[in-house]
VOPA-310732 format. One line per field, with one value per residue (C-alpha): x, y, z; residue in one letter; residue number from 1. Coordinates in Angstrom, 2 decimals, always signed. Layout:
% VOPA-310732
u <- X ...
v <- Y ...
w <- Z ...
residuo <- A ...
num <- NUM ...
END
This chain:
% VOPA-310732
u <- +10.64 +11.55 +10.77 +10.74 +7.56 +5.20 +4.06 +2.01 +4.82 +8.56 +8.52 +6.46 +7.82 +5.95 +6.08 +4.68 +3.71 +3.22 +0.92 -0.23 -3.71 -5.55 -8.05 -11.31 -9.82 -10.47 -14.01 -15.64 -13.60 -16.16 -16.16 -16.27 -13.18 -11.32 -12.28 -10.92 -7.62 -7.34 -8.09 -5.40 -2.91 -3.36 -2.00 +1.33 +1.29 +0.59 -1.83 -3.17 -3.40 -4.54 -4.17 -4.04 -4.81 -4.02 -6.89 -7.69 -7.08 -4.35 -1.72 -2.08 +0.25 -0.59 +0.67 +1.18 +2.69 +4.39 +7.34 +9.39 +9.29 +9.03 +5.86 +4.37 +5.24 +3.82 +0.55 +0.29 +0.90 -1.74 -4.19 -3.30 -2.23 +0.56 +3.64 +5.70 +7.84 +8.05 +9.81 +10.29 +9.39 +10.59 +10.67 +7.64 +8.09 +5.46 +3.94 +3.84
v <- +14.40 +12.97 +14.77 +14.09 +12.62 +15.32 +13.69 +15.51 +15.34 +15.14 +12.38 +10.15 +8.03 +6.37 +2.59 +0.02 -3.24 -6.40 -9.00 -12.47 -13.79 -17.05 -16.77 -15.29 -13.85 -10.26 -10.85 -9.88 -6.72 -4.07 -0.56 -1.85 -4.02 -1.12 +1.19 -1.32 -1.58 +2.22 +2.50 -0.06 +1.58 +4.91 +3.39 +2.98 +6.34 +4.53 +5.62 +3.39 +5.53 +3.07 -0.46 -2.19 -5.88 -8.32 -9.83 -12.73 -10.64 -12.92 -10.17 -6.60 -3.63 -1.15 +2.40 +3.49 +6.39 +5.81 +6.79 +3.61 +0.25 -1.34 +0.68 -0.60 -4.20 -3.76 -2.37 -5.26 -7.77 -6.12 -6.28 -9.94 -8.97 -10.72 -8.84 -10.23 -7.15 -3.55 -1.02 +2.61 +4.84 +8.37 +9.62 +10.38 +10.01 +12.10 +10.67 +14.09
w <- -16.08 -12.67 -9.46 -5.75 -4.35 -3.18 +0.03 +2.63 +5.15 +4.66 +7.30 +4.98 +2.16 -0.70 -1.21 -3.62 -1.93 -3.98 -2.45 -3.54 -2.70 -3.37 -6.23 -4.92 -1.71 -2.81 -4.09 -0.78 -0.18 +0.77 +2.21 +5.81 +5.28 +3.65 +6.52 +9.04 +7.14 +7.04 +10.76 +11.61 +9.22 +11.01 +14.23 +12.41 +10.62 +7.34 +4.61 +1.80 -1.34 -4.03 -5.33 -8.68 -9.27 -12.03 -14.05 -11.73 -8.58 -7.25 -7.18 -6.00 -6.28 -3.53 -3.15 +0.46 +2.36 +5.68 +7.83 +7.23 +5.48 +8.92 +9.67 +6.40 +7.38 +10.90 +9.52 +7.04 +9.83 +12.04 +9.11 +8.40 +4.86 +2.97 +1.75 -1.12 -1.70 -0.59 -2.78 -1.83 -4.80 -3.98 -7.59 -9.77 -13.53 -15.30 -18.48 -20.17
residuo <- X X X X X X X X X X X X X X X X X X X X X X X X X X X X X X X X X X X X X X X X X X X X X X X X X X X X X X X X X X X X X X X X X X X X X X X X X X X X X X X X X X X X X X X X X X X X X X X X
num <- 1 2 3 4 5 6 7 8 9 10 11 12 13 14 15 16 17 18 19 20 21 22 23 24 25 26 27 28 29 30 31 32 33 34 35 36 37 38 39 40 41 42 43 44 45 46 47 48 49 50 51 52 53 54 55 56 57 58 59 60 61 62 63 64 65 66 67 68 69 70 71 72 73 74 75 76 77 78 79 80 81 82 83 84 85 86 87 88 89 90 91 92 93 94 95 96
END
């Protein structure tokens, strides 16, 4: 069954960001690096919820909340992160 995204604030929207990285670029990603990304994201009203990666970690699919697609792009730029595509995903499709 489909339903509207249950975000914390009606001003926030949910997005999936696809990114491409060189092989090995994500191998050193540690808690300190993640904390820095989250701190920078907060300046743009953006929240990183989770990410998925392909087997060789050259592509990631990241779920974010933020006010606009532009805010997501600005946060990515400030974090020096690539953006291949951004797709707003306002509907949740439950598996059950």
